[in-house]
C-alpha positions, 0 to 999 in steps of 0.5 A: 618210741624208746621202751623207757619212754613207752613204759612211762607213758603207760604208767601215767595212763594207768594212774589217770585211769585209776583216779577216775571216778566210778560213774555207776555210783551215785556221788550223793551216796559217797562221802566227800573229801572234806577240805581242811577247815580254816582254823581249829574252829570256834567253841560253842557250848550249850549256854552260848548256843542258847544265848545266841539262838544257834540251831543246826540242820543236817546235810541232806541228799536232795534232788535240787537240780530237778526240783521246781518250786512254785509259790502258792497260798492255802485256801479252803476247798469248795466243800469246806464251808457249811451254811446254815440258813433260816427255813422259816421267817422268825426271831433268831437267837444265836447260841454260838459265837464267831471263831468258836469250835463246834462239834456235830449235833451241837446247837447253833441257833434257834428261832420262833416263826409265826409260820410254824403254827400254820404248818401245824394247822395244815397237819391238823386239818389233814388228820381231821380229813383222814378221820372224817374220810374213814368214818364216811368209808365205814358209813358207805360200806354199811349202806352197801352191805345193807343194800346187798342184804336187802336185795338178797332177801327180796329175791328169796321172798320172790322165789318163795312166792313164785313157788306158792303161785302168789303175786310178787309184783310189788316185791319184784319192784322193790328188789329192782329199786335196791339193785339199781341203787347198788352202783351208786352206793359203790360209787359213794364208797369209792369216793370216800376211799379217794377222799381218804387218800387225799387226806392222807397225802395232804397230811403227809405233805404238811408233815414233810414241810414241818419236818424240813423246817424243824430239821427233824424226821417225821417219826420224831415229829409224831413221837408222843410226848407229855403235854402240859396236863400230862396227857400224851400229844404228838411231838410237833404240838410241843414245839415252840422254839425250833433248834438248828444243830450242826451237821458236822464239826468245824469252826464258826467262820461268820455270824451273818445275823444279829442276835434277836433279829427278825429275818426272812427265809432263807436268810443265812444265819452263820457259816462254819468251815472245816479248818483242815479242808485246805489246798494249796493254790499255786501259780506255775509258769506255762513253760513248766507244763510239760514237766508237771503233766502226769505228776501226782505227788508233790511236797508243800513246804513252809517259807523260812519262819522262826519256829518252823523247822526247815524240814517241815514239809507235807506230802500232797497230791498234785492236780493241774487245774482247768484255770490258766492265765494267758496274759501272765502265762501262768497256770493254776496248780492245786495240791491237797496236803495228805496231813495236817500241820499247825503252820497250815492255815487259810491264806498262809503262803507256802511253796510247792516242791515238785520233783521232775526228771529222772532219779539221778540228780541226787546230791548233798545239800544244805539250807541256803540260809546257812551260807553267808557271804564273807567278802569274796567268799561264801562260807558256812559253819560245820559242826565238828563230828568229834566235838559237838561243842565246836564248829568249823568255818568252811568255804562253800564249794557251791553248786546248783541252788533252788533258793531253799537248798544249795548243793555242796560239791565238797566239804560235807558228808551225809550225817554232818550238821551245819549252823542254820540260825546264828551263822551270820553272827558266827561269821562276824566273830570268825572274821574279827579274829586272826585266821592264823591264830591258834583258835578262839571261843565265844563267850556266853554273851556273844563276844569272841576271844582268841585262845592263848 
């Protein structure tokens, strides 16, 4: 090989090597070379943007190729609902309305039951039995003490008569009779004490039933209150209507009884629900099971809707459910949001974004809805970094897409903004003028005009 030819060949190899990209750098973090836009752009003042409803979205670094999007629907968690039932049969008066927010401790409804006086009667009977048993114990203790005292006196007299050598047969017989009665008296005292214990248990059981029905503690039922005549009476004796209060805050989901109706226990009166106790129930393909196994983090994103920001995603904890459907070849994935947003409601559809694979698939991406078709080309409009009131029409050098975000290989860099809402109208305006003209602008009413 000639020296001149060899030298030329080495120079060419060096030039090719110097042009090769550095594989150790993430292409998403490097600024892409933006191609020249088609024309000088379109003027968009603040008034025009407001009239046309033009909005912008930032170019983001995303792992589109490694993102799996799973459709799902929000549902209440199993512990979100709280039922309130009627503990006793009676007339019901509702104190809240459907869809009304309630706080913990707020009255929900009250009822008057014919069974309530029966429970109070059992408490009173138990107290009467206790009082009778206590008095009987006092009587039996006095009898036993009297018998023991008489026996001691008789024995002392017997000893005294024996010292005087006097007859004591009659006195000895009386002492023997008294001594023989002691076991009977002790048994009567023991029986009275058992009766007191039984009376206490009967009263305690009746008091517990009444406290459960009233939703109060036993101490609250026994707390003294002023009666109609001003004398202190137990708290349970002053209860006529029994009120039921909310255990926790929430919203009244349903009213199952009509106001003023008579219902049997344990009829369901109403149901409350915690509006923030939600989870996303998504249906994933069973083929994605190897990628989803072991993952615990995901992002819940709303569907494209006016008024909801494109980046309005919520971090969520991911869990594979035990439920699967062999006929559809799907499995249930549950995601609980770690934050709350206004667009999250029961029954609302959303998407679960799960990032799988390595952390090497980052690329610059823009919303797919920002790209519009113009003939055989796909175009988008980039905001001019040097003039925020001007947008540039760009041909989209598209890469992979997940349906929500699309990777661009060129034309944008981090920090750029693209037209999101209004891209279709701008494309019509840009297509309606000559691309070789010096430029153009859009009037406030949406019409376009070429610059002169």
